[in-house]
C-alpha positions as CSV (number, residue, x, y, z in Angstrom):
1,M,-2.8,-34.4,-7.4
2,M,-4.0,-36.9,-8.9
3,T,-6.0,-37.2,-12.2
4,H,-8.9,-39.8,-12.9
5,P,-7.0,-41.7,-16.0
6,E,-10.0,-40.5,-18.0
7,A,-9.2,-37.0,-18.1
8,A,-6.6,-37.2,-19.8
9,V,-8.5,-38.8,-22.9
10,D,-10.1,-36.7,-25.3
11,R,-13.5,-38.0,-25.9
12,A,-13.9,-36.1,-29.6
13,L,-10.4,-38.1,-30.8
14,A,-11.6,-41.2,-29.1
15,A,-15.0,-41.0,-30.7
16,A,-13.1,-40.5,-34.4
17,Q,-11.7,-43.7,-33.7
18,A,-14.4,-45.7,-32.4
19,I,-16.4,-44.6,-35.3
20,N,-13.3,-45.6,-38.1
21,A,-13.1,-48.6,-35.6
22,R,-17.1,-49.7,-36.8
23,R,-16.2,-48.2,-40.8
24,R,-13.1,-47.2,-42.3
25,V,-12.9,-43.1,-41.9
26,Y,-12.0,-41.9,-45.7
27,G,-10.3,-38.8,-44.6
28,E,-10.8,-35.5,-42.3
29,M,-13.6,-34.3,-43.5
30,Q,-15.5,-37.7,-43.1
31,A,-14.3,-37.8,-40.3
32,Q,-15.3,-34.2,-38.7
33,K,-18.8,-34.3,-40.3
34,L,-19.6,-38.0,-38.4
35,V,-18.2,-37.2,-34.8
36,Y,-20.5,-33.8,-35.3
37,Y,-23.1,-35.8,-36.3
38,A,-22.3,-38.1,-33.1
39,Q,-22.8,-35.6,-30.6
40,A,-25.6,-34.1,-32.2
41,W,-27.3,-37.5,-31.8
42,S,-26.2,-38.1,-28.3
43,M,-27.8,-34.5,-27.4
44,V,-30.7,-35.5,-28.7
45,W,-31.3,-39.2,-27.2
46,D,-29.4,-39.0,-24.2
47,G,-29.6,-35.3,-23.4
48,R,-26.0,-34.6,-22.8
49,P,-22.7,-33.8,-25.4
50,L,-20.9,-37.2,-26.1
51,F,-18.1,-34.7,-25.5
52,A,-16.6,-31.4,-24.1
53,N,-14.9,-30.3,-27.5
54,R,-16.1,-27.6,-29.1
55,I,-17.8,-27.3,-32.5
56,E,-17.3,-24.2,-34.9
57,A,-18.9,-23.7,-38.6
58,W,-16.1,-23.4,-40.8
59,Q,-16.3,-22.6,-44.3
60,M,-17.0,-26.6,-45.4
61,G,-18.8,-27.2,-42.4
62,P,-19.1,-27.9,-38.7
63,V,-14.8,-28.7,-37.4
64,V,-13.7,-30.0,-34.1
65,P,-10.2,-27.9,-34.1
66,S,-8.7,-30.6,-31.9
67,L,-8.8,-32.8,-34.5
68,R,-7.8,-30.8,-36.9
69,H,-4.7,-32.8,-38.6
70,A,-5.1,-35.9,-36.0
71,F,-6.5,-38.3,-39.1
72,P,-3.7,-40.3,-38.6
73,V,-4.3,-41.0,-35.2
74,I,-7.8,-41.2,-35.9
75,R,-7.0,-44.8,-37.6
76,Q,-5.4,-46.4,-34.1
77,A,-7.8,-48.3,-31.5
78,P,-9.6,-46.6,-29.3
79,P,-8.7,-46.5,-25.7
80,A,-11.1,-49.2,-24.0
81,G,-14.0,-47.8,-21.2
82,V,-13.9,-44.5,-22.8
83,F,-17.6,-44.8,-23.5
84,T,-21.0,-46.3,-21.5
85,S,-22.7,-49.0,-23.4
86,T,-25.5,-46.0,-24.1
87,E,-22.8,-44.0,-26.2
88,E,-21.3,-46.5,-27.4
89,A,-24.8,-47.1,-29.5
90,T,-24.9,-44.1,-30.1
91,L,-21.5,-43.8,-32.4
92,G,-22.7,-47.3,-33.7
93,A,-26.4,-45.5,-34.8
94,V,-25.0,-43.1,-36.4
95,T,-21.9,-44.5,-38.3
96,D,-24.2,-47.1,-39.5
97,Y,-26.2,-44.4,-40.5
98,Y,-24.0,-41.6,-41.9
99,G,-20.6,-43.9,-42.2
100,A,-21.3,-44.7,-46.6
101,M,-21.5,-41.1,-47.1
102,C,-17.8,-39.4,-48.3
103,G,-16.6,-36.4,-46.4
104,H,-18.0,-33.8,-49.5
105,D,-21.8,-35.4,-49.4
106,L,-21.2,-35.3,-45.5
107,A,-20.0,-31.4,-46.3
108,E,-23.3,-30.5,-48.1
109,L,-25.4,-32.1,-45.4
110,T,-24.5,-30.0,-43.0
111,H,-25.1,-27.2,-45.1
112,R,-28.2,-27.2,-45.8
113,E,-28.9,-28.0,-42.2
114,E,-30.1,-25.3,-39.8
115,P,-26.9,-25.7,-37.1
116,W,-24.4,-25.1,-39.3
117,R,-26.0,-22.0,-41.4
118,E,-27.2,-20.1,-38.7
119,V,-23.5,-19.5,-37.2
120,W,-22.3,-19.1,-40.9
121,G,-24.8,-16.5,-41.9
122,D,-24.2,-14.7,-45.0
123,R,-20.9,-15.2,-45.0
124,P,-19.4,-15.4,-48.5
125,R,-17.5,-18.1,-50.2
126,G,-14.5,-18.6,-48.8
127,A,-14.4,-16.7,-45.6
128,Q,-13.5,-17.4,-42.3
129,C,-15.9,-18.3,-39.1
130,S,-14.1,-20.1,-35.9
131,E,-17.7,-19.2,-34.0
132,P,-19.1,-22.3,-31.6
133,I,-22.3,-24.3,-32.8
134,S,-24.7,-23.9,-29.6
135,L,-25.4,-27.3,-28.4
136,D,-28.5,-26.2,-28.0
137,T,-29.2,-25.7,-31.3
138,M,-28.2,-28.7,-32.9
139,R,-30.6,-31.0,-29.7
140,R,-33.2,-28.5,-31.2
141,F,-32.6,-29.0,-35.0
142,Y,-32.2,-33.1,-34.4
143,T,-34.9,-33.9,-32.2
144,R,-37.1,-32.1,-34.8
145,M,-35.8,-34.1,-37.5
146,A,-36.1,-37.3,-34.8
147,L,-39.7,-36.6,-34.5
148,R,-40.2,-36.1,-38.3
149,G,-38.9,-40.1,-38.5
150,E,-35.7,-38.7,-40.0
151,G,-32.7,-39.3,-39.6
152,P,-30.6,-42.7,-37.6
153,R,-32.8,-44.5,-35.5
154,R,-32.1,-44.4,-32.1
155,P,-30.7,-47.5,-30.9
156,L,-31.8,-50.7,-29.0
157,M,-30.1,-50.3,-25.5
158,P,-28.7,-53.2,-24.1
159,T,-30.6,-55.7,-21.8
160,V,-29.1,-55.8,-18.3
161,T,-30.2,-59.2,-17.0
162,A,-29.8,-59.9,-13.1
163,P,-29.4,-63.3,-11.4
164,D,-32.6,-65.1,-10.7
165,E,-32.1,-65.3,-6.9
166,E,-32.1,-61.0,-7.8
167,V,-35.3,-61.5,-9.8
168,E,-37.1,-63.0,-7.0
169,R,-36.0,-60.2,-4.3
170,I,-36.9,-57.9,-6.1
171,A,-40.3,-59.4,-7.0
172,A,-41.1,-60.8,-3.7
173,D,-40.1,-57.4,-2.3
174,T,-42.8,-55.7,-4.6
175,S,-45.7,-57.8,-3.9
176,R,-44.7,-57.3,0.0
177,R,-44.9,-53.0,-0.5
178,W,-48.6,-54.0,-2.8
179,A,-50.1,-56.4,-0.9
180,T,-52.7,-54.4,1.1
181,T,-53.4,-52.1,-1.9
182,L,-54.1,-55.5,-4.1
183,A,-56.2,-56.8,-1.0
184,I,-58.2,-53.7,-1.2
185,L,-58.9,-53.6,-4.7
186,G,-59.2,-57.0,-5.1
187,S,-62.8,-57.0,-2.2
C-alpha cells in the first residue's frame, strides 16, 4: 500500500522548523509556545488546525508532546511544500508577533490565558497534567482577542494573478451572463 509523501511529515515539527527558519528559536520552551500560538491563530483565521498533534496543558504552559526533546531537529530546514501559502502566512504572522519573546515570557503569557488555565485548573505548583487543550477553546478565546484588536494581525493573503487572456474570458462570460439583467435595469 502506497502512502502519500506528506503523510509521513510531522506538521507540528515542520511548523517549529518554519518558525525557526524565520526567526531563530532559543530553546524548547520558546519553540513549544510559538507552535501552540501558530495552532491557535490558524484556528481563528482559517477555521482549521495547522497540525493534528495533541497539545497538552503542562506546568510550564501548552506543550506538544511529540515535540518534546526535538529541539536539535527544529534547527533543521523545514521540508518544502508542507504548508499552503495561507498557512505559511499564519506561521509568519505568529512568529513576527510572538517571536521576540523568550520561552519563559511566553509561558507566563499562556498562564494568563483561558485555554491553558481552563485545563490546568487549580492544580498546585509542581503538579503534573497531560490533559489536552481543546482546539475549540483555543479558537473561541483567540477569536475574542482578535475581535478586541489584540494579538497578531491576520496576514494578507497572497494575490493570485491570472494571465490577461483568462481575465478577459472571465469578464466576457460575466458580461454575457448579466446582459439581460443589465438591459432591464438600464431601461
